[in-house]
C-alpha positions, -999 to 999 in steps of 0.1 A, spaced: -451 587 -420 -434 620 -430 -405 636 -412 -427 666 -401 -454 642 -384 -426 621 -366 -408 653 -354 -442 660 -336 -440 628 -320 -405 626 -310 -402 657 -288 -401 666 -251 -385 645 -225 -373 612 -239 -377 586 -210 -352 558 -213 -374 534 -192 -358 503 -172 -366 469 -182 -378 450 -150 -363 417 -145 -377 389 -123 -357 370 -96 -342 346 -124 -329 378 -145 -359 371 -171 -381 401 -183 -411 407 -163 -435 419 -190 -464 419 -164 -445 446 -144 -435 463 -177 -472 468 -187 -483 479 -154 -454 504 -155 -463 516 -190 -497 522 -177 -485 543 -148 -461 564 -170 -490 570 -194 -514 580 -163 -487 605 -151 -482 624 -183 -458 603 -206 -480 608 -236 -479 618 -275 -469 653 -282 -453 661 -250 -428 630 -244 -415 598 -255 -413 565 -240 -379 549 -251 -376 511 -248 -347 488 -249 -324 515 -252 -287 513 -239 -299 525 -204 -331 503 -202 -308 470 -208 -316 469 -245 -280 457 -258 -281 429 -230 -319 418 -244 -319 389 -268 -337 389 -301 -365 369 -286 -367 393 -257 -369 429 -271 -397 423 -295 -421 410 -266 -409 441 -243 -417 465 -274 -450 447 -281 -461 447 -242 -453 485 -239 -471 493 -273 -502 474 -263 -501 489 -224 -497 525 -237 -529 518 -259 -518 544 -286 -514 570 -260 -478 574 -260 -451 577 -285 -430 547 -282 -392 546 -294 -372 514 -293 -333 515 -291 -313 494 -317 -276 496 -311 -246 489 -326 -257 464 -353 -248 460 -389 -267 471 -418 -288 441 -425 -296 434 -387 -305 470 -381 -328 470 -409 -343 438 -401 -350 450 -365 -364 481 -376 -387 467 -396 -399 443 -368 -401 473 -344 -422 492 -371 -446 463 -373 -450 460 -335 -461 496 -331 -430 516 -326 -433 553 -340 -395 555 -341 -360 538 -333 -329 552 -315 -302 540 -337 -266 543 -327 -238 537 -352 -224 502 -357 -193 509 -335 -175 477 -342 -172 482 -379 -148 511 -384 -169 534 -406 -160 564 -424 -184 596 -423 -195 584 -458 -203 549 -447 -224 563 -419 -243 584 -445 -249 550 -467 -258 533 -436 -285 556 -421 -297 567 -458 -305 527 -463 -322 526 -429 -341 556 -438 -354 541 -471 -363 509 -456 -388 519 -431 -416 544 -425 -411 554 -389 -387 579 -373 -351 574 -369 -335 593 -336 -296 590 -342 -277 585 -309 -242 602 -315 -218 586 -294 -183 602 -298 -170 588 -266 -170 552 -282 -146 541 -306 -163 542 -340 -194 562 -324 -186 596 -337 -207 614 -365 -195 647 -374 -220 678 -373 -213 681 -413 -224 647 -417 -255 650 -399 -262 682 -422 -258 658 -452 -287 636 -438 -312 664 -445 -325 644 -474 -332 613 -454 -370 615 -449 -371 592 -417 -341 606 -397 -363 630 -376 -341 636 -345 -304 635 -332 -293 630 -297 -262 653 -297 -229 651 -283 -203 671 -303 -176 650 -317 -137 660 -317 -134 689 -339 -170 700 -336 -184 726 -316 -218 719 -295 -234 748 -314 -226 733 -348 -256 709 -351 -281 738 -349 -275 744 -384 -297 714 -391 -323 722 -363 -348 734 -388 -345 698 -399 -340 675 -374 -352 677 -336 -320 681 -315 
């Protein structure tokens, strides 16, 4: 997909959906399918909103590498191509984020919410390399989650401006880093959904 196609899908309210668990704290895939059908019936559909699965607020970082793909598959199938589905991938190194991104793409996600790999102490140039490699490896959208309140999670506005040529970076979940003003990101609003 080209960036303009992705931007048309990643817009409106982006709903971080909860992951239902059973009494043994295992993912309840049947309940997730029912909830997804309900969300779609009640307006979370392509072009007006996004359903975000396995996000930080949807228990994503706590899901195992066996659970999140089945959760994503469940939501994609239950949405029946009526909703834009984005999958959260957080805090992973380049190799693992790329592997997970390809898997999410194969399972039907139209995009990914990807946080910086906060535990690796990356420079702004390292972050450019990280997101460029990810963009080159996939054909779906990337929504970058800037998390300046976490050590290693800050991406400067100027770094985002340099990502204009990364075809699959389509959206930014923006919080200004120290030294940036909130409005600084809007210099790239013609390139990315903010």
